[in-house]
C-alpha positions in Angstrom: 56.6 -74.3 49.6 56.3 -77.4 47.4 53.3 -78.5 49.3 51.5 -75.1 48.6 52.2 -75.6 44.8 50.9 -79.1 44.7 47.8 -77.8 46.2 47.4 -75.3 43.9 47.8 -77.7 41.2 45.2 -79.6 42.4 42.6 -76.9 42.5 43.6 -75.9 38.9 43.0 -79.8 38.1 39.9 -79.6 40.0 38.5 -76.8 38.0 39.5 -78.3 34.6 37.7 -81.7 35.3 34.9 -79.3 36.6 34.6 -77.6 33.2 35.1 -80.8 31.2 32.2 -82.2 33.0 29.8 -79.2 32.5 30.9 -79.2 28.7 30.3 -83.0 28.4 26.7 -82.6 29.8 26.2 -79.6 27.2 27.3 -81.7 24.1 25.4 -84.7 25.5 22.3 -82.9 25.6 23.2 -80.9 22.4 23.3 -77.6 23.7 26.5 -76.8 22.2 28.1 -79.1 19.3 31.3 -79.8 18.3 31.1 -78.6 15.1 32.0 -75.3 16.2 35.8 -74.9 16.3 36.2 -73.0 19.4 34.0 -76.1 21.4 36.1 -78.9 19.6 39.3 -77.2 20.5 38.4 -76.6 23.8 37.0 -80.3 24.3 40.3 -81.5 22.8 42.4 -79.8 25.1 40.6 -80.9 28.1 40.7 -84.4 26.8 44.5 -84.0 26.2 45.1 -82.7 29.8 42.8 -85.1 31.4 42.9 -88.7 30.1 46.4 -89.5 31.0 45.0 -88.6 34.5 41.6 -90.7 33.8 43.8 -93.8 32.4 45.1 -95.6 35.5 41.5 -95.3 37.1 39.7 -96.7 34.0 41.8 -99.8 34.3 40.8 -100.4 37.5 36.9 -99.2 37.5 34.3 -101.3 35.8 33.2 -100.5 32.5 29.6 -99.0 32.8 28.8 -98.2 29.3 28.0 -94.8 28.8 28.8 -93.7 32.8 32.4 -92.7 33.4 33.4 -93.0 36.9 36.8 -92.2 36.3 36.5 -88.3 36.9 34.7 -88.9 40.3 37.4 -91.3 41.3 40.2 -88.7 40.5 38.2 -86.2 42.2 37.8 -88.3 45.2 41.7 -89.1 45.3 42.4 -85.4 45.0 40.2 -84.6 48.0 41.9 -87.4 50.0 45.1 -85.7 48.9 44.2 -82.2 50.0 42.5 -82.9 53.1 44.8 -85.8 54.3 48.1 -86.4 52.8 49.1 -82.7 52.0 48.4 -81.3 55.5 50.1 -84.5 57.2 53.2 -84.0 54.8 53.0 -80.0 56.0 53.3 -81.2 59.3 55.8 -83.6 59.0 57.9 -80.8 57.2 57.3 -78.1 59.6 60.1 -78.5 62.1 62.4 -78.6 59.4 61.0 -75.3 57.5 62.8 -73.0 59.9 
């Protein structure tokens, strides 16, 4: 049960990071701008959610200027968690679930 909740939360986080990525591209190419109150509030909310997750990765990864590798590193880590760690935990706790 707990493993399923963790998997669900990781899926929600994946979508949050994806929406933030798309929004950052739209802002960078001036398709939308942050002068709009709605865009600014969505952008700030996404940053508040993701910044604590990105921070440890940004300390480790090299600074490449305008290119931020933290979201990609988070997505790779989440992929490893979802495909390797969570299934292994599920199999390890399966005999105790009865």
